[in-house]
C-alpha positions in Angstrom: 26.6 100.2 51.6 26.6 98.0 48.4 23.7 95.7 47.7 23.7 92.2 48.4 21.7 89.8 46.0 20.9 86.4 47.3 21.0 83.1 44.6 20.0 80.2 46.3 20.7 78.0 43.1 24.1 79.1 42.3 25.6 76.7 40.0 26.1 78.5 36.6 24.8 81.7 37.9 27.4 83.9 36.7 28.0 83.4 33.1 28.7 86.9 32.8 32.6 85.7 33.9 33.5 83.7 30.8 33.9 87.0 29.3 35.8 89.0 32.2 39.4 88.5 33.6 38.8 86.9 37.1 41.6 87.9 40.2 41.7 85.2 42.4 41.3 86.2 46.3 44.7 85.3 48.1 42.5 85.5 51.9 39.3 86.6 53.0 38.8 88.8 56.4 35.5 88.9 58.3 35.3 91.4 60.7 32.2 92.2 62.9 31.5 96.4 63.6 29.6 97.5 66.3 27.4 100.2 65.3 28.9 100.2 62.0 25.3 100.9 60.3 24.6 104.5 60.2 21.4 104.0 62.5 23.5 102.3 65.0 23.1 98.5 64.6 25.8 96.0 64.0 27.4 95.3 60.5 29.8 92.9 58.9 32.6 94.1 57.0 34.8 91.4 54.6 37.9 92.1 53.2 39.0 90.3 50.3 43.1 90.3 49.4 43.5 89.9 45.8 46.2 87.7 44.5 47.1 90.7 42.3 47.9 92.6 45.4 44.6 95.2 45.2 42.2 94.8 48.5 38.2 95.2 48.0 35.8 96.0 51.3 32.4 95.0 51.2 30.2 95.7 54.0 26.6 94.5 54.9 24.4 94.8 57.9 24.5 91.4 60.5 20.8 91.6 60.5 21.5 91.0 56.8 23.9 88.4 56.4 21.8 86.4 59.6 19.1 86.1 57.2 21.3 85.2 53.9 22.7 82.3 56.2 19.2 81.3 57.8 18.2 81.0 53.8 21.3 79.1 52.7 20.6 76.9 55.8 16.8 76.4 55.1 18.2 75.4 51.2 20.8 73.5 51.9 21.0 72.2 55.2 23.0 72.7 58.6 26.4 71.4 57.9 28.0 71.7 61.4 
């Protein structure tokens, strides 16, 4: 499982990207995985298809994703 960092003040937060080659994503898919965590709780996987043909997969717990969503909603409001 990868580490997820939450940056609520994201404008200009990734200054290190100025020195890196960036590959744009051509698509993102999100999949819910019942029992995806080692302990049996659900997880969420993100498939990121890159413009150069490569694919990246990132996975986190549903609990953590919902916590991050709650933090962002508290900061910026609910856009729905």
